[in-house]
N, C-alpha and C positions, 0 to 999 in steps of 0.2 A: 453357798451363793457367791461369796467373795472369790472363791477359787474359780468359779465359772466366769465371773466378770474379768478376773485377771487373765484367764486363758484367752478370752475374747479380745482383750486389750493387746495381748502379745501377738495374737494372730493378725489383728489389724495393723500392728506396728510392723510385722514382717512383710505384710502385703505392701504397706506404704514404702518400706525400705526397698522392696523389689521393684516397685513402680519407679521410685526415684532413681534406682540404679539403672534401670532400663532406659529411662529418659536421658540420664547422664551419658550412657554409652552411645545412644543414638545421636546426641548432640556432638559428642566427640568424633564420631564417624563422619558426620556432616562437616565438621570443622576441618577434619583431615582431608576430605575431598576438595574443599575450597582451597586449602593450602596447596594441594597437588595441582589444582587448576591454575592457581595464581603463579605457582612455580613454572609451569609449562608456558604460561603467557609471558612471563619474564624472559625465559630462555628464547622463546620465539621472537620477542622484541629485540633481544640482544643479537640474535642471528640476523634478523632483518636489518638492524642497524649496521652490522658488519658488512652485509651484502651491499647495502647502499653506500657504505664507505668505500668498498672496493669498486663499485660502479662509478662513483664520483672520481676516484683515482684514475680508473681506466679512461673516463671521459676527459679528464684533465690531460692525461698523456696523449690521447688522440688529438685534442685541441692543440697541444704543443706541437705535435708532428704536422698538423695542418698549417699552423702558423709558419713553420719552417718551409713548407712547400709553397706557401703563398708569396713569400719574399721574391723568388725568381719569377713567379707568374706575374706579380705586380710590375716587375721590371720589364717583362716582355709586353705587358699591356701598355705600359708607358711608351715603349718603342713603337708599338703598333699605332698608338694615338699620334705619335710624331710623324709616322709615315702617312697616315690618313690625312693629317693636317697639311703635309707637303703636297699631297695629290688633290686636295679639295677643290682647287681651281678648275681642274679638268683639262688643263693645257697639255699635261704629259699624255693623258689618254688620247686626246685629240691628235697629238703629233704621231703617236704610235698607230692609231687607226688610219691616218692619212698615209703613213709609210706602208702599211699592210695592203692598202687598196691597190698598190702597184703589183702585188703578188697575185698570181692566178689561183694558187691554193696555199693554204697555211698548214704547216706541220702540226702534229699533236702537241708538241712542246709550245709552239707559238699560240695555239688555241688556248691551252691551259694558262699560259702567261697573260693572254688578253683577258681571259675570264677573271683571273686574280686581280688584275689592274682595275677592271670595271667594278668588281666587288668592293675594292678598297675605295674607289672614287665615288661610286653611286649607291653602294649598299648591297646587302645580301639579296634583296628582292629584285635587283635589276634584271630584266628579261635577257638583255644582251650577255650578261655574265653567265646565266644558266645555259644559254644557247652555246656559248663558247666552250663551257665545260663538257656539255653533251657531245659536241663535235670532237673534242679531244679524246673522249672515251671511244667514240666510233673509229677514230684513226689509229688508236693505240693497240698494239698487240702485247699481251702480258709478257714480260720478260725483260727485254732490253729497255723498255719504257715503263718500268714499274713505278718510278717516281712520278712520271706524268700521270699515270692512272690514279695513283694515290692522291695527287693534287686535285685532279678533276673530281674524284669521288668525294673527298672531304669538302671541296668547295660546294658541291651540290647538297651535301648534308648540312653544311653551315647555312645554306639558303632555305633549309626546311624541306628539301626533297626527301621522300622516303625511298631510298635505294639500298641495296646490299653493298656493304663495304668489304673489300678484300681484307682478309685477316692480317696480312703483312702491313696494311696501311693503318691499322688501329694503334692508338697509344699503348705503351708497354703495359699499363695497368689493365686495360681492357683485354689486350692480347693474352695476358697471363691467365685471366679469368676464363677466357675462351679455351685455352689449352687444358686447364684443369677440368673443364666440363667435358671436353672431348675424351680425355684420358679416363675420366670417371665412367662415361657412357660406353667406353670401349669402341668408339666409332672410328672408321677410317675414312678420311676425307677423299681419298682417291688418288689424286695425281698432282704432279708437279708443274713445271712451267717454263718454257723460255721462248721459243718463238716460231717457228714455221707453223706453229700451232701445236704446242704440246703443253700440257698443262699441269697438274697439280697434285700433290700427294700428301697423305696424312696431314691434313689440315693446312695445306698451302695452296696456293693459287698459283700459276706459272707458265710457259713456254711457247710454243707455236703461238698459242693463245696464251696461257699464263705463265709460265715461263717457258712454255713449250708446246709440244704438239698436242698437248693437252689431253688429260684424261681425268675424270673424276666421277665419283659416284655418290655423293651424299648430299642431301639437303640438310644443313645443320643449323648452327646457331643463328641468331637473329642478324648479326652483322657479318657473317662469313660470306665470302664470295661464293656465287653459285658454282656447283660442282657438276661434272659431266664425265661420261665414260664412253665405252664402245659397245655396251650392252646393258640391259636392264632398264630401270626407270629413267636413267639419264643417258641412254644410248643415243646415237646420231639422229634417230627419228624424233627425239624429244628435245634436241638442242635448242630449237627455235623458241621453246617456252621461256627460257631464260636469256637466250641470245637471238633476238629477232632476225638479224641478218642471216643466220644459218638457214632459216626457212624462207625468208622473203627475198634474199639476194638473188640476182639474176646472173651473176658471174661467179658461181661457186666452183670450188675444186674439191676433189680431183675429177678428171674426165676419162671417159673411154676414148682413146685416141684412134680414130679411123678416118679414112678419106670421105669426101674429096678434101685435098689440102690446097692452101694458097701458098705460092712460092714466097719464101722469105729471103731478103737480102741483108738481114742483120748479121753482123760479125760478132761472134762470141768467143772469148778466150779466157782461160783461167791461169792465174799466177799465184799458186798457193805456196806458203812457206812452212818449213818445219818449225815446231815450237814445243814447249813443255805440254805434256798430255794432261788435260783436265776433263774429267768426266762427271756426269750427273745422271742418276736415275731419278727422274722427277715423278715417278709413279705412273707415267704414261708411255715413256720411251726411254732409250738410252741416248743421251745428248752429249756431244763433245763440244766444250767451250774453246773457241779458237783465239789464240794470241793475235792482236792487231797486226796487220801487215799482209795478209792473204787477200787477194782481190779477184773479182770476176769483172772483165771488161766487156761491156755491151756497146758496140759501135764506138769504142774508145772511152766510154764513160765508166769510171771506176766504181765498183760496188764492193764495199768491205764485207768480207766473210765474218759473220757473227758466230755461227754455230752450225753443226750438222747433226742430224738425228736419223733414226731408222723406223720404218714401218714394216709390219709383217701381217699379211702379204703386202705386195706393193699396192699403194693406193691407186696409182694410174694403171689402166689396162691398155693393151695394144690389141686392137681388133677383138675386144671382148675378153681377152685373156690376161690375168695378172701374172706377175713374176713372183719368185719366192719372197723377195723383200725389195725395198727401195731405200736409197739414202737421199735425204733432202738437205742440200746445202743452202743455208739462208743468208742472204746478203742485203745490204742497205746502202744506198748512195747518199751523197751529201744533202740531197733534198728530202731524205727520209723515205724514198720509194724502195719497196722491197722487191727482190728478185730471188726466185728459188731455182736452183739447178738440181734436177733429179737424175740419179743414176740407178738404173734397174739392175737388181742382183738376180742372176739366173743360177739355179742349182747346178753344180758341176764340181770343178776341182777346188781344193782348199784355197782361201784367199789370205795371203800373208798379212795384209793390212788388218783385216778382220781378226786374224789370230792375235795380233798385238793388242787390239782393243778389247777383245773378249777375255784376254789374260789379265786385264786390269779393270774388270767391271767393279763398280762401287758395291760395297757390301751392305749399304743401307740407303734408304730413299732420302732424297732432298738434302743430301750432304755432298758438296763438291769434293771429288776425290782426285788428288794429284800425286800419282806414284813417283817416288824419288828416282831421279835419273832417267825417266822415260820420256823421249821426245816422239813426236808423230807429225808426219806431213800429210794433210788431207788429200794432196794430189795422188797419194798411193791408192786411193779408191777410184780414180778416174780412168776411163779407157783412153786409148791413144786417139781414136777418132772422135771428132767433136760435132758430127752431124746431129741435128736436133729437131724436135717438134716444139712449137711455141704457142702459147695462148695467154689471154688475160684471165686471171682467176682470183682466188682468195686464199686466206689461211685455211688449211684443211681441218682446223680445230677451232673451237670457240675462242674468240668471238666471231670467227669466220669473216674477218675484215677483208673487203674486196680491194682491188687495185694492186694485186700482186702479180708480177710477170713470171710465168713459168717457162722453163726450158728443160725438156725431157730428152736426154741423150738417146739416140737410136741404138748405139752400141752398148750391149750389156756387159756386166762384169761378173765373173764367177764367184760363187760362194758354196762351200760344201754343205751337204745335207746336215751333217753334224753341227756345223756352225749355225745354221738356221735354227736347229732344235735347241742350241745353247742360248739363243736370244731369250731374255727373261720374260718377254711378253708373247703369248701364243697368238694374239690377234689385237692389233692396234691400228686398224686401217678404216678410214671413213669410206662409205660406199661412193661410187661414182655419181656425179651430179648431172643435171640436165644441161645440154649445150646452150639452149636458149638463143639460137641464132649466131653464136660466136663463130669466128673463123679459127681454124687450127692451121698454123703456118708450118711449113717444112722447108729446110734449106737443102 
């Protein structure tokens, strides 16, 4: 009996020991899990603290950089306040407006200046300032008046107007961001810029119209200038969407030149000078930038030659027929009036002047190229005879500004078929426009 009781006791003891051991092991595992959890929480807290420390450091560095940038901005703000205080009486604005009343028309530069003065005197909401800036844009052709266009566009933006701003007019920081986006997206802005209307390329704005005869093809970033081209979504038939004058204007160029003609008694002569060759592929045409000194005289009034560029085929037609190409020589007189001399290029013998130009074509777009030791006289592209057709027209590229006087020479100049084919643009000519009752003069 005692033995049985002892065995029962031992069994009970073993069971108790097993239960105790199991409970102890379970508690140890639970404690280990809590320790692991707490360790992970500590590591996460340390990591978070380190990240916050780095964020605080980065914020402090950014704040320091902003404070450095603020110093010159505060100085400029103080200067602007001083200017506004000096103009607050309005007497300077009144004097300028009285002086301008004597002028029949104001140039783009004067309109932009008047808009700026009104804004400084009367504030950004002044209707007169907005009107002056808008007139400045209407009168400006991208290129030789880029600064005027930028002034007018930024003035309208400052007044709260929602307009597209030319990328060249943006502050460096915004322009850099613009460029990064374009490169990332792999987009090509189209064309370049300078004045008889040619325009813009790979992200620039320019020529005839933007810096030039203008061509462009892409609608891009929010602040970029509108783009246009000679085909596709922004071809000539769509220009009016972004440039209203191109579709609404009544004196647009080019024209199909055909009779009847009105006799002209205007005397026109060219006095072009040799100078260093400077060329630009603006994405829409090949443009030659001319050194000051070459002039076109119209009834004795001097018009400075700014640049000349090419269209293929010719934009102007004679009795419904185009030529292989045309050269447009763009001039401006002291009052800012534009005059274009057109020389039609007919397929024939090789042209020595074109040979020189084509041998020095720019290798990339929107970068002015000046080959060492190469001079050129624009007069090399003119015929001997100076009989012409004449009419009142416009830039042949956006913004299609009107008030441009055209003189198309009757005598053509030869260009070889191979030289036509070597021109980088297969087609960069605007279709002929409606005459709308205009007279075509002939001497």
